N, C-alpha and C positions, 0 to 999 in steps of 0.2 A: 503493500500498500502507499502512498506515495505520501499523501498526510498524515500527520500522526502527533499525540498530546509530546512530542518534545519536553516544552516544560513541565510536566509533571513530571518528571524524572527528578527535577530539582530542591524540589519539594520537597516534604518528610515524610507523607504520608501518601499511602495511595490502599485501595485494595486487593487482593486478589480472589479466584473461586475459577475450581477448584483448585486447591494448595498442591495437586498434586501434577500440575501441568509444566513445574520448574521454569512456571516466566515469575516466579518472584525470586530465583534465582538468577537470570538473567538480570532482571532490570536491578539489583545486588549489587552485579560485576561494574555498570553505570557510576553506581553513584551506592555507596558503602556505606551513608547516613538515612537511607529511605527505610521507613520502617512500613512493611506492608504488610497487612491481616488477611485472612483467607476466611474465609465460608464452605467445608467439606461438604458435599453428596455421601462421603463412604468412609467411616469410620475408618480399615487402611490407610485414606489417607493423613485424616488426622492424623494418626501413630509413626506416620513415617514423618511427617512436618508438623510437631506438636509446639517448636519453639516460634508458628505467624496461626494460626488455628486460635478461634477462640470459640467455646461451650462445644455441644455435642455433635453429630453429623444431624442432620437436617435433607427432606426428601419435602417435595407436593405440598402440600397445606402449608406443616410447619412455619414453611418458607416466607408464611406471610411475619413473623415475628424476628425472620434470624436472622439481618444485620441491626446489631443491639448498639446502635449508634444512630449520636443525631443528623436531622434533615440538612441536606451535600457537606456533611465531614469527610469528600474522599475526592479530590481533585479530580479523578483514574476510576471507576471501574467495570473492572475483566468478569470474562465468563469466556469458558472453551469447555466446550463440551457440555456441560451445567444444565437450560434451558433444555435440553432436547427429552433429560430423565422427565422431568414437569407435566402434569395429566394438562392437556388444556385445556379443559378449564380451572385450576389454579395460575394457567401463563400470567394473565394478565397480574393477579396476585404479585406474581412473581418481578412483572415487569415495574411495576408501585414503582415495590423494596427498591428496587434498583435504580429507578430514574429519582425517590427521595432520598438517598443515599449518594451519589453522584455531583461535586460540584457542575464537575464542567464536560468532563467527556465517558460515553459509554464506548465501551471495544467491546468486540462479539469475535468468536473463533467457535459457529456451530457448526451439522447441516441442514443445508436446502432443499425449499420443493417449492413451487407460487404456489401452495393451498397447505394445510395441517393434511401431515400424513402418517399413519403410522406403520408401523417399524418393526418389525420381530427382533427379538434383542435378545439374543444368543438361547436362540429358541421357544421366547414367555412375546406375550402379548402383554400390555399394556403398558408398557415403561419405555418406548423413546417413539421421538416422534420430531422428525421434518417438518422444517416449512420461514418464509417469508421471517424469521424474528428481527430483521431490520423493518422494516414492510411495517411488523406490529406495531413497535416503538416507535415511528415518525406519526403512522394514526392514532395514536393512543397518545398520544407529548406532543405536541404543538410547539412547546419550546426547544422540543430534541430536532436539531437540522440532519441530513447524510452525508455526513463530508467525504466520505470514500467507503469504496466496499467493491472485494475483488471476489469471484467465483472462481472457484476451482474446480473442474472435471477431474473421475476419477482414471488411473489409466486403465483400468480392467475392467470399466461397470460401468451406467450412468448416472451414478451416486457424484451430488456433487457438493461441496462447501462453502461458505458462508463466514470469510472477515471482515466486520463493515464494524465502521468508527462516528459517532455519533458527537455532536458538542451541541451543547447547553445556551442558550441562546439569547438568555434572560444573564447570560456572562459576557456577554461582549461589550466591548466601554471601546470605542465609536468604529464599530465594525473592529476592533481585535481585541484574541482572549489573553 
């Protein structure tokens, strides 16, 4: 992605979710003073990354209060393979909680489909869905603008991943963040 939130790396706090994807290690390499907090949906991830995880693992409706921080507390909220595991009926609540905690940036990396599509996950149903999560954010929150999105097609099949970056418009000062 060409546009990316450079300024948040210089700040002291950000949040990453989930902990297990290596995001926090890569940003700490760039800024050792950066404080990263994670909300993990898998207990194994909480054990491995105990130094940055807060609370017990959560999923589904529990995500409603999963981020125990004040409004607009984080410069950036990042998800990678998280939203895909939240049931469609609970997605609006999860997006609202992420939006609530993000001061400026919402960054996501999720499976993509033009409409909500259930996918069998390790032989089980009702555990994974793909959709256009960036569009869901923009439709639900008028203060979010899509800064950049890239869709990546798998080489071995027709699946597509999306990486998107959204910026909260209310934080624009003189047209710049």
